[in-house]
C-alpha angles and dihedrals in degrees: 000000000000116000095199128120126203117198116188117186153077132345118189145165110245120215106198131197120188110204138173089244139352111267124241117231112296094014128121119210116201130201099049127156119227131216136170120209143156112266143141121139095256095048091045090053092048092051092045090052095045096047091048090056108274129140097234133191113185124204115196146130127245134186128247094252133111093277102063099078094046093048091052093046087052092054091050092053086060089052093251120157102241099174091109098051108114128209119213121204125233089012127106123236111253114277131203123197108206131187116190122189129210091271092054096252116138147195120209139194124187136202102200092203108158092005089078092053089070099106138183092258086063092053091051086056093062100054094125092051094049089048091058092050125112090192137006116214121203143170134178110263096099126079111296091233093052092048093050090050092050094052090049094047093047091054093049087052092048092241117155106242126205116192126191103199093217121165091027113255134167116258126193115246093247090056096050086051090061096056118105089199131011117200118194137159122220099273090048092048088050093050091051097047093037088227133100122274105184106139141027096272094054091044092055091048089049091053091054093048097049086044089072090056102052131066097245130344144001131206122195111198116212104188113228090002094065131237137299121213131193119190131169090266106033149002128217146165122225123193122234121245112261112245139140107259118225100168128002096188100116101021096111094044092050088047091054095046095047091045090054091050088051091049095048086052086056097245112158114258089254091053092043094052090050091050089049094045089055089050093052093044087059093046095054091058092063135064120245136032110259089018089063097053111111132226121244089256093055091049093053092046089055089049091053098050 
């Protein structure tokens, strides 16, 4: 069995402002602290998978601005295969504006830029890479048509696809049915089902409902409350590790990356979720997206606490 992970998705520059509290419309909050880091849900997932021990190839599209070379070099430092990262002329690298309050909660706006220049024709060009993958990991910060094309192609090639539906986006029923594993938080589950998911009981009900629509399993992440999973053979709840959150920006991305590494290593889904939860717990204690992703040793240290 192949041990390779392919992540296809977004790569951004994150412009972060730490503030006392998030502003309401029309309000200006003074006294913020500014940071600039690398982010993007796809890139965060790739870094999370690589640092947790995965053999990762990342497929993405960057602009022709000053950020591209630095981003690629950063990926290489984490041992990520960058041969299939494209650069698009006359387009800006994707950019995210992030505000974070003292409790670690955030609000984010994203300009996709070059991320929306990753097209189906580019996916056709990486057939050999996809065929070597044990798992394909996706999120929703690339063009909707390209995302749909990737899901269909992976199904045709028999590749197990994990999709984190973030940011939330409608998928056709036939595309949901081609997912090996769907990962959503409460708001994303509510978006898909068009019904409230505001407590653990509703989250569990949502997971069971969504599990009837996918090829295999569903995980609903519940932040500090943990995660609930439904598989064809069992369902279970796992509590989150207790930490003081500083920044939750990349928590879900790191969770997905580490989870994929664990599944490639043939951990059970329950073991993989616990491993991913430990990775996410370390991540939220740090500022930034990729900067927060822990190493394998740090994840194991959290597991052993």
